[in-house]
C-alpha positions as CSV (number, residue, x, y, z in Angstrom):
1,M,-6.4,-12.5,-5.3
2,T,-6.3,-9.3,-7.3
3,H,-3.2,-8.6,-9.2
4,L,-1.5,-5.1,-8.6
5,S,0.6,-3.5,-10.9
6,K,3.7,-2.4,-8.7
7,P,5.1,0.9,-9.0
8,K,9.0,1.8,-8.6
9,T,10.4,1.6,-5.2
10,F,8.9,3.9,-2.7
11,S,8.3,4.5,0.6
12,T,5.1,3.4,2.2
13,D,4.9,6.1,4.9
14,G,3.6,8.9,2.8
15,I,-0.2,9.6,2.9
16,T,-0.1,10.0,-1.2
17,T,1.5,6.7,-1.7
18,P,-1.9,4.9,-2.8
19,L,-2.4,7.6,-5.4
20,R,0.6,5.8,-7.4
21,Y,-1.9,3.0,-8.3
22,A,-3.9,4.0,-11.1
23,A,-7.2,2.1,-10.5
24,F,-7.3,3.8,-6.9
25,R,-6.1,7.2,-8.2
26,R,-8.9,7.0,-10.7
27,I,-11.8,5.9,-8.1
28,W,-10.4,8.2,-5.5
29,L,-10.7,11.2,-7.7
30,A,-14.1,10.3,-9.0
31,S,-15.3,9.8,-5.3
32,V,-14.2,13.3,-4.4
33,L,-16.8,14.5,-6.8
34,S,-19.3,12.1,-5.6
35,N,-19.0,13.0,-2.0
36,L,-19.1,16.6,-3.1
37,G,-22.5,16.0,-4.5
38,I,-23.7,13.9,-1.3
39,L,-22.8,16.8,0.9
40,I,-24.4,19.6,-1.4
41,Q,-27.5,17.3,-1.4
42,G,-27.3,17.1,2.6
43,V,-27.1,20.9,2.9
44,A,-30.1,21.2,0.1
45,A,-32.3,18.8,2.1
46,A,-31.7,20.0,5.7
47,W,-32.2,23.7,4.8
48,A,-35.4,22.8,2.7
49,M,-36.5,20.8,5.7
50,T,-36.2,24.0,8.0
51,Q,-38.3,25.9,5.5
52,M,-41.1,23.3,5.7
53,S,-40.9,22.7,9.4
54,A,-39.7,24.6,12.5
55,S,-39.4,21.4,14.5
56,A,-35.8,20.6,15.7
57,D,-36.5,16.7,15.5
58,T,-37.7,16.9,11.8
59,V,-34.5,18.9,10.7
60,A,-32.6,16.4,12.5
61,L,-34.4,13.3,10.8
62,V,-32.9,14.3,7.6
63,Q,-29.4,13.1,8.9
64,T,-31.3,10.1,10.2
65,A,-32.8,9.1,6.9
66,L,-29.4,9.4,5.4
67,M,-27.8,7.2,7.9
68,L,-30.4,4.8,9.0
69,P,-30.2,2.6,5.9
70,I,-26.5,2.1,6.8
71,M,-27.4,0.4,10.1
72,L,-30.4,-1.6,8.5
73,I,-28.8,-3.2,5.5
74,S,-25.0,-3.0,6.2
75,M,-24.8,-6.8,7.1
76,P,-26.5,-8.1,3.8
77,A,-24.5,-5.4,1.8
78,G,-21.3,-6.8,3.4
79,A,-22.4,-10.3,2.6
80,I,-23.0,-9.4,-0.9
81,A,-19.6,-7.5,-1.1
82,D,-17.9,-10.7,0.0
83,M,-20.0,-13.1,-2.4
84,R,-20.0,-11.1,-5.5
85,D,-17.9,-9.0,-7.6
86,R,-17.5,-5.9,-5.6
87,R,-17.0,-3.9,-8.4
88,M,-20.5,-4.6,-9.9
89,V,-22.0,-4.3,-6.4
90,A,-20.5,-0.6,-6.3
91,I,-22.1,0.2,-9.7
92,V,-25.4,-1.2,-8.8
93,S,-25.7,0.5,-5.7
94,L,-24.5,4.0,-7.2
95,G,-27.4,3.5,-9.9
96,I,-29.8,3.1,-6.8
97,A,-28.7,6.3,-5.2
98,L,-28.6,8.1,-8.7
99,A,-32.5,6.9,-8.9
100,G,-33.3,8.4,-5.6
101,A,-31.5,11.5,-6.4
102,S,-33.2,12.1,-9.8
103,A,-36.5,11.3,-8.2
104,L,-35.8,13.8,-5.6
105,T,-34.7,16.5,-8.1
106,T,-37.8,15.9,-10.5
107,L,-40.4,16.1,-7.5
108,S,-38.8,19.1,-6.2
109,W,-38.9,20.9,-9.7
110,L,-42.8,20.0,-10.0
111,G,-43.2,21.4,-6.5
112,L,-44.4,18.2,-5.0
113,I,-41.9,17.8,-2.2
114,T,-43.3,17.5,1.2
115,P,-41.3,16.7,4.6
116,N,-42.2,13.1,4.2
117,V,-41.5,12.7,0.6
118,L,-38.2,14.3,1.3
119,L,-37.1,12.1,4.0
120,A,-38.3,8.9,1.9
121,L,-35.9,9.9,-0.9
122,C,-33.0,10.8,1.4
123,F,-33.6,7.1,2.5
124,V,-33.6,5.8,-0.9
125,V,-30.3,7.6,-1.6
126,G,-28.9,6.5,1.7
127,S,-29.8,3.0,1.1
128,G,-27.8,3.0,-2.3
129,M,-24.7,4.3,-0.3
130,A,-25.1,1.7,2.3
131,L,-24.9,-0.9,-0.2
132,M,-22.1,0.5,-1.9
133,G,-20.1,1.2,1.3
134,P,-18.8,-2.4,2.2
135,A,-18.1,-3.3,-1.5
136,W,-15.9,0.1,-1.9
137,Q,-14.0,-0.1,1.3
138,S,-13.4,-3.7,1.3
139,S,-12.0,-3.5,-2.6
140,V,-9.5,-1.1,-1.3
141,S,-7.1,-3.9,-0.5
142,E,-7.5,-5.1,-4.0
143,Q,-6.4,-1.9,-5.4
144,V,-3.2,-1.0,-3.3
145,P,-1.0,-3.6,-1.4
146,S,-1.2,-4.3,2.3
147,E,1.5,-1.9,3.3
148,A,-0.2,1.0,1.7
149,L,-3.7,0.2,3.1
150,P,-3.7,2.5,6.1
151,A,-2.9,5.3,3.9
152,A,-5.5,4.2,1.6
153,V,-8.1,4.3,4.3
154,A,-7.0,7.6,5.5
155,L,-7.2,9.0,1.7
156,N,-10.6,7.9,1.6
157,G,-11.7,9.4,4.7
158,I,-9.7,12.7,3.3
159,S,-11.9,12.2,-0.1
160,Y,-15.1,12.9,2.0
161,N,-13.5,15.6,4.0
162,I,-12.1,17.4,1.2
163,A,-15.5,17.6,-0.2
164,R,-16.8,18.4,3.2
165,S,-14.5,21.5,3.3
166,V,-16.1,23.1,0.5
167,G,-19.2,21.3,-0.4
168,P,-21.1,22.8,2.1
169,A,-20.4,26.2,1.1
170,V,-20.8,25.3,-2.5
171,G,-24.2,23.8,-1.5
172,G,-25.3,26.8,0.6
173,I,-24.3,29.2,-2.5
174,V,-26.2,26.8,-4.8
175,V,-29.4,26.8,-2.6
176,A,-29.1,30.6,-2.0
177,T,-28.7,31.4,-5.6
178,A,-30.6,28.7,-7.6
179,G,-32.6,26.8,-5.1
180,A,-32.6,23.4,-3.7
181,V,-33.8,22.1,-7.2
182,A,-30.4,22.8,-8.5
183,A,-28.6,21.5,-5.7
184,F,-30.4,18.0,-6.0
185,A,-29.9,17.9,-9.7
186,L,-25.9,18.8,-9.3
187,N,-25.8,15.7,-6.7
188,A,-27.3,13.4,-9.5
189,L,-24.7,14.5,-12.1
190,L,-21.8,14.0,-9.7
191,Y,-22.4,10.3,-9.1
192,L,-21.6,9.8,-13.0
193,P,-17.9,10.0,-12.8
194,L,-17.6,7.4,-9.9
195,M,-19.8,4.9,-12.0
196,T,-17.4,5.6,-14.9
197,A,-14.4,5.0,-12.9
198,L,-15.7,2.1,-11.6
199,F,-16.6,0.6,-14.8
200,L,-13.1,1.3,-16.1
201,W,-11.5,-0.6,-13.2
202,K,-10.3,-3.8,-14.9
203,R,-10.6,-6.2,-11.6
204,V,-8.8,-9.5,-11.7
205,A,-9.7,-11.8,-9.2
206,E,-8.8,-15.6,-8.7
207,P,-11.8,-17.8,-8.6
208,S,-12.4,-19.3,-5.3
209,R,-12.2,-23.3,-5.1
210,L,-15.6,-23.2,-3.5
211,P,-19.1,-22.0,-4.6
212,P,-20.0,-18.6,-2.9
213,E,-22.3,-19.2,0.4
214,R,-26.0,-18.3,0.2
215,L,-26.9,-14.7,1.4
216,G,-28.4,-16.1,4.5
217,R,-25.6,-18.2,5.7
218,A,-23.1,-15.7,4.6
219,I,-24.9,-12.9,7.0
220,V,-24.6,-15.9,9.7
221,S,-21.0,-16.4,9.1
222,G,-20.2,-12.8,9.2
223,L,-22.0,-12.2,12.6
224,R,-20.4,-15.4,13.9
225,Y,-17.0,-14.1,13.0
226,I,-17.5,-10.8,14.7
227,T,-19.2,-12.2,17.8
228,N,-15.8,-14.4,18.2
229,S,-13.6,-11.7,17.6
230,P,-13.0,-9.6,20.8
231,S,-10.9,-6.8,19.1
232,I,-13.5,-6.2,16.7
233,K,-16.4,-6.1,19.1
234,I,-14.5,-3.7,21.3
235,V,-14.3,-1.5,18.1
236,L,-17.8,-1.7,17.1
237,I,-18.9,-0.8,20.8
238,R,-16.6,2.2,20.9
239,A,-17.4,3.6,17.6
240,M,-21.2,3.2,18.3
241,V,-20.8,5.1,21.5
242,T,-18.9,7.8,19.8
243,G,-21.5,8.2,16.8
244,L,-24.4,8.2,19.6
245,I,-22.8,10.9,21.5
246,G,-20.8,12.8,18.8
247,G,-23.8,12.9,16.3
248,A,-25.2,15.9,17.9
249,I,-22.7,18.5,16.3
250,T,-23.5,17.5,12.6
251,A,-27.3,16.7,13.4
252,L,-27.8,20.1,15.2
253,M,-25.6,22.3,12.8
254,P,-28.6,23.9,11.0
255,L,-30.1,24.9,14.3
256,V,-26.6,26.4,15.3
257,A,-26.6,28.4,12.1
258,R,-30.4,29.6,12.5
259,D,-30.8,29.9,16.3
260,L,-27.4,30.6,17.7
261,L,-25.9,32.6,14.8
262,H,-29.0,34.0,13.3
263,G,-27.7,32.9,10.0
264,G,-29.0,31.5,6.7
265,A,-27.9,28.9,4.2
266,Q,-24.6,30.3,3.6
267,T,-23.8,30.4,7.4
268,Y,-24.7,26.5,7.6
269,G,-22.3,25.9,4.6
270,M,-19.5,27.8,5.9
271,L,-19.9,26.0,9.4
272,L,-20.0,22.6,7.7
273,G,-17.1,23.7,5.5
274,A,-15.0,24.7,8.6
275,F,-15.9,21.1,10.1
276,G,-14.6,19.8,6.9
277,L,-11.5,21.7,6.7
278,G,-10.4,20.4,10.4
279,A,-11.3,16.8,9.1
280,V,-8.7,17.2,6.1
281,I,-6.3,18.7,8.4
282,G,-6.6,15.7,10.9
283,A,-6.6,13.3,8.2
284,F,-2.8,14.4,7.4
285,Y,-1.9,13.5,11.1
286,I,-3.4,10.0,11.1
287,T,0.0,8.4,10.3
288,E,1.7,10.5,13.1
289,V,-0.7,9.5,15.5
290,R,-0.6,5.8,14.5
291,K,3.3,5.9,15.0
292,R,3.1,7.8,18.4
293,M,0.1,6.8,20.1
294,S,-1.8,3.5,20.9
295,G,-5.3,3.0,20.0
296,E,-6.7,3.7,23.2
297,A,-4.8,7.0,23.9
298,A,-5.9,8.5,20.3
299,I,-9.5,7.6,21.2
300,R,-9.2,9.3,24.4
301,A,-7.3,12.2,23.0
302,C,-9.9,12.9,20.5
303,A,-13.0,12.4,22.9
304,L,-11.6,14.9,25.3
305,S,-10.8,17.4,22.2
306,M,-14.3,17.0,20.8
307,G,-15.8,17.4,24.2
308,G,-14.2,20.9,24.5
309,A,-14.9,21.8,20.9
310,V,-18.6,21.0,21.3
311,T,-18.8,23.3,24.5
312,A,-17.4,26.1,22.5
313,V,-19.9,25.6,19.8
314,A,-22.7,25.6,22.4
315,L,-21.5,28.9,24.1
316,S,-20.2,30.9,21.3
317,R,-22.4,33.6,19.5
318,H,-19.7,34.6,17.1
319,P,-19.3,32.9,13.8
320,V,-15.5,33.0,13.8
321,L,-15.3,31.4,17.3
322,T,-17.9,28.9,16.1
323,G,-15.8,28.1,13.1
324,A,-12.7,27.7,14.9
325,A,-14.2,25.2,17.3
326,L,-15.6,23.3,14.4
327,V,-12.2,22.9,12.8
328,L,-11.0,21.2,15.9
329,A,-14.0,19.1,16.2
330,G,-13.5,18.2,12.7
331,A,-9.9,17.2,13.0
332,V,-10.6,15.1,15.9
333,W,-13.6,13.5,14.5
334,M,-11.7,12.5,11.4
335,I,-8.8,10.9,13.3
336,A,-11.4,9.0,15.6
337,W,-13.0,7.4,12.8
338,A,-9.8,6.5,11.1
339,V,-8.6,4.9,13.8
340,F,-11.9,2.7,14.3
341,N,-11.9,2.1,10.4
342,I,-8.2,1.0,10.2
343,G,-8.4,-1.1,13.0
344,V,-11.5,-3.0,11.5
345,Q,-9.8,-3.2,8.0
346,L,-6.6,-4.7,9.3
347,S,-8.1,-7.0,11.8
348,A,-10.4,-8.8,9.2
349,P,-9.1,-11.3,6.8
350,R,-10.3,-10.6,3.2
351,W,-12.9,-13.4,3.1
352,V,-15.0,-11.6,5.7
353,A,-13.6,-8.0,5.0
354,G,-16.7,-6.6,3.5
355,R,-19.0,-8.0,6.4
356,S,-16.8,-6.7,9.0
357,L,-16.8,-3.3,7.4
358,A,-20.5,-3.6,7.2
359,A,-20.8,-4.2,11.0
360,Y,-18.6,-1.1,11.7
361,Q,-20.6,0.9,9.3
362,A,-23.9,-0.1,11.1
363,A,-22.5,0.5,14.4
364,S,-21.1,4.1,13.7
365,S,-24.0,5.4,11.4
366,G,-26.7,3.6,13.8
367,G,-25.1,5.4,16.5
368,I,-25.3,8.5,14.6
369,A,-28.7,8.1,13.3
370,V,-30.4,7.1,16.8
371,G,-28.4,10.1,18.3
372,S,-29.5,12.6,15.6
373,W,-33.0,11.8,16.3
374,G,-32.4,11.7,20.4
375,W,-30.6,14.9,20.1
376,G,-33.3,16.6,18.1
377,C,-35.9,15.6,20.6
378,L,-33.7,16.9,23.3
379,T,-33.2,20.2,21.8
380,D,-37.0,20.5,21.2
381,A,-37.6,20.1,25.0
382,L,-34.5,21.8,26.3
383,G,-33.2,24.1,23.6
384,I,-29.9,23.8,21.4
385,E,-27.5,25.1,23.8
386,T,-28.4,22.7,26.6
387,A,-28.5,19.6,24.2
388,L,-24.8,20.7,23.0
389,L,-23.4,21.0,26.4
390,L,-25.1,17.7,27.4
391,S,-23.5,16.0,24.3
392,A,-20.2,17.8,25.3
393,A,-20.2,16.4,29.0
394,L,-21.0,12.9,27.9
395,M,-18.0,13.0,25.2
396,L,-15.7,14.2,27.8
397,A,-16.9,11.3,30.0
398,S,-16.7,8.6,27.4
399,P,-12.8,7.8,27.7
400,L,-14.0,6.0,30.9
401,L,-15.2,3.2,28.6
402,G,-11.5,2.5,28.1
403,L,-11.6,0.9,32.0
404,W,-13.6,-2.0,30.6
405,L,-13.4,-2.0,26.7
406,R,-9.8,-1.0,26.0
407,M,-9.0,-0.3,22.3
408,P,-7.0,-3.2,20.9
409,P,-3.4,-1.9,19.1
410,I,-3.8,-0.4,15.7
411,G,-1.4,-0.5,12.9
412,A,-0.7,-4.2,12.6
413,P,-0.8,-5.5,8.9
414,G,-3.8,-7.6,8.1
415,E,-3.5,-11.3,7.5
416,E,-4.0,-13.6,4.6
417,P,-5.7,-17.0,4.9
418,A,-3.1,-20.1,5.4
419,A,-5.3,-22.7,3.6
420,L,-4.8,-26.2,4.7
421,D,-4.6,-29.3,2.4
422,D,-7.8,-31.4,2.0
423,P,-8.1,-34.2,4.2
424,E,-8.3,-37.8,3.0
425,V,-11.9,-38.7,2.2
426,R,-13.0,-42.3,1.4
427,L,-16.8,-41.8,1.5
428,A,-18.9,-40.4,-1.1
429,L,-19.8,-36.8,-0.2
430,T,-21.5,-33.8,-1.8
431,G,-21.1,-30.2,-1.0
432,R,-24.3,-30.4,1.4
433,S,-23.4,-33.5,3.0
434,G,-23.3,-32.9,6.9
435,P,-23.4,-32.1,9.4
436,L,-19.7,-33.0,9.7
437,V,-18.4,-33.8,13.4
438,V,-14.6,-33.3,14.0
439,E,-12.8,-34.9,16.9
440,I,-9.2,-34.2,17.9
441,E,-7.7,-36.2,20.8
442,Y,-4.6,-34.8,22.4
443,R,-2.5,-36.4,25.0
444,V,-1.1,-33.8,27.6
445,L,1.0,-34.2,30.7
446,Q,-1.0,-33.5,33.7
447,D,1.3,-30.9,34.8
448,N,0.4,-29.0,31.6
449,A,-3.6,-29.2,32.1
450,R,-4.3,-25.9,33.1
451,S,-2.0,-24.1,30.5
452,F,-3.5,-26.4,27.6
453,H,-7.0,-25.6,28.7
454,N,-6.4,-22.0,28.6
455,L,-5.0,-22.1,25.3
456,M,-7.9,-24.0,24.1
457,Q,-10.3,-21.2,24.9
458,E,-8.6,-19.2,22.4
459,V,-8.7,-21.9,20.0
460,Q,-12.3,-21.9,20.7
461,L,-12.7,-18.8,19.3
462,S,-10.5,-19.5,16.3
463,R,-12.8,-22.5,15.3
464,Q,-16.1,-20.4,16.0
465,R,-14.7,-17.7,13.8
466,N,-14.5,-19.3,10.9
467,G,-17.5,-21.7,10.9
468,A,-17.6,-24.3,13.6
469,Y,-20.3,-24.5,16.1
470,G,-21.2,-26.9,19.1
471,W,-17.5,-26.5,20.3
472,S,-16.6,-28.8,23.2
473,M,-13.5,-29.9,25.2
474,A,-13.6,-32.9,27.3
475,R,-11.0,-34.7,29.6
476,D,-11.0,-38.6,30.1
477,I,-12.0,-39.5,33.6
478,A,-10.2,-42.8,33.4
479,D,-7.1,-41.5,31.4
480,P,-6.3,-38.0,32.8
481,E,-3.9,-37.4,30.1
482,L,-6.6,-37.7,27.2
483,W,-8.3,-34.5,26.0
484,T,-11.0,-34.6,23.1
485,E,-11.6,-31.5,21.3
486,R,-14.9,-31.7,19.3
487,F,-16.8,-29.2,17.0
488,H,-19.5,-29.5,14.2
489,C,-19.6,-27.8,10.6
490,P,-23.1,-27.6,9.2
491,T,-21.9,-29.3,5.5
492,W,-18.8,-30.6,4.1
493,F,-18.3,-27.2,2.2
494,D,-18.5,-25.5,5.6
495,Y,-15.9,-27.6,6.8
496,L,-13.6,-26.8,3.6
497,R,-14.3,-23.2,4.0
498,L,-13.2,-23.4,7.5
499,R,-10.0,-25.0,6.7
500,N,-9.5,-22.4,4.2
501,R,-10.1,-19.3,6.2
502,S,-7.6,-19.8,9.0
503,T,-5.1,-17.2,9.1
504,Q,-1.1,-17.4,9.9
505,S,-1.8,-16.5,13.5
506,E,-4.7,-18.9,13.9
507,R,-2.4,-22.0,12.5
508,A,0.2,-20.6,15.0
509,L,-2.4,-21.1,17.8
510,D,-3.1,-24.7,16.5
511,Q,0.7,-25.5,16.4
512,K,0.9,-24.3,20.1
513,A,-1.8,-26.7,21.0
514,E,-0.2,-29.5,19.1
515,A,3.1,-28.7,21.1
516,F,1.3,-29.8,24.1
517,H,0.8,-33.4,22.5
518,I,3.1,-36.0,23.9
519,G,4.1,-39.2,22.2
520,D,5.4,-40.5,19.0
521,E,2.1,-40.3,17.0
522,P,0.5,-36.9,16.0
523,A,-2.9,-35.8,17.7
524,R,-5.4,-38.2,16.4
525,V,-8.2,-36.6,14.2
526,R,-11.7,-38.1,13.3
527,R,-13.9,-36.6,10.8
528,M,-17.4,-38.2,10.8
529,L,-20.4,-37.5,8.9
530,E,-23.5,-37.3,11.3
531,R,-26.2,-39.5,10.2
532,P,-29.4,-38.7,12.6
533,F,-32.5,-41.1,12.0
534,G,-34.5,-40.1,9.0
535,S,-31.5,-38.3,7.1
536,V,-30.5,-41.1,5.1
537,R,-32.6,-42.2,2.1
538,W,-30.4,-44.8,0.6
539,K,-32.3,-47.5,-1.9
540,D,-31.7,-51.1,-1.0
541,D,-29.3,-51.4,-3.9
542,T,-27.2,-48.2,-3.1
543,P,-23.7,-48.9,-2.0
544,D,-22.4,-47.4,1.5
545,C,-19.0,-46.5,-0.1
546,E,-18.1,-46.4,-3.6
547,D,-14.8,-47.1,-5.2
548,D,-14.6,-43.7,-6.8
549,V,-15.2,-41.3,-4.2
550,L,-17.1,-38.0,-5.3
551,Q,-14.6,-35.1,-5.7
552,V,-16.5,-31.8,-5.0
553,I,-13.8,-29.5,-5.4
554,P,-10.3,-29.5,-7.1
555,S,-8.1,-31.9,-4.6
556,R,-4.9,-30.9,-3.0
557,A,-2.9,-33.9,-1.9
558,G,-1.6,-34.1,1.6
559,G,-3.3,-33.8,5.0
560,S,-3.4,-31.9,8.2
561,P,-4.0,-32.4,11.5
562,R,-7.2,-30.3,11.3
């Protein structure tokens, strides 16, 4: 648990509230410069590609190269962020991006850049940022208190879009006056303030009672949590669809400037600036949207507005009208992604926050990356106007997804784990002892059988989210009041992690199940170490049960039904 220095009492409704926390303020201000550099490089790379290739799909691949790493390595990055010091993970990630940007600068200066080299180095830069993303975003909850987290998430979006509002224009000016090499070099330099701010952040975290999971198992744990979290799955699907459809406007913007408006690098920069300005405006309305609209209503409104704005961009041949449409598109684009992001951050407990955000990034960026390539290919075949009109039509139709995949409520505060006391153990165990089998016997009135069974389906998801597998529920055919819940954990450490991961709402779910139990005695719990043939290699003189039980972690007295 990170200790935060509390400022004087103030309202937490304002968008600027998180800036009163010194660590967040320093990192946020440095992130504005870092994002400025990224956008300057994006403009330079996209425009350099238009000079080397006339193919629309090749130009669109620049955005794909920058975004695809997020889809490919987000889950390992999220697992690393949850397992290791998030501050150090972010610093190392920035070092990778800096190396890619420096190589791009050097090769461009030497005249050795080609379309394939440009795409490869954009991929390296994107990989560094993909590794950094989960660590950076999940560390926000360590820099501000939970009540200021929605505003902090919005401010991180504003950071990018403040840079977007001026970065592309600056990038266009730099490219037009000094060339792409200068733009690439400027991006490399602007990584340094953020690396310094992260280095100066004195992160203080309470050490875990349990050792970190191995990378492979941590990835599996994250995927298992997401798979058994209906609300997060819905957000991820809706985010991917939004990125897949809406990615056309950002991927094809260089071609809008060149082919529809017959402009150059400065025109392209101004269009991106208009989009970024709209995003900044939209960010200031996020708090109001969260107060007045449900998550589903907000996403529907954003999709319909985005569809209308893309239609205007497709049909316009005047820079002012196109710019006005992009301001609207940027505003609703920002609000939609903020709703998705806040929904994931506030739904996931801290132990899996990095992996949940990584899955969100993979879904959104994967949708944008794949969509960018697809829209580029479609533009080559049908032309840019037709491609944009088709994107607008699909965006206008996308709210229909809400009939089957309704967005969960937004704005609920995130939950902290409600760790349980350690169970009584009289068998010598190590952390890797397992598999562990847990059986819980309930005695339930037959009149309550159906209600109890329905509740236990929610308990099943809770158990599986936190690490259990092989969950089952059985009813005794000779004693219909007797029900047995059964699940497995791979090892003793995994079982202890399951007990430490349960949130307050999950504990309340357990208590509801226990309320169905009748009788003077509590529900009976058995915890058994599974011993398949060939798994035990005792020597003849090895005792089965020692007087001094091996303590694998600092023990807490007391028991729990689970």
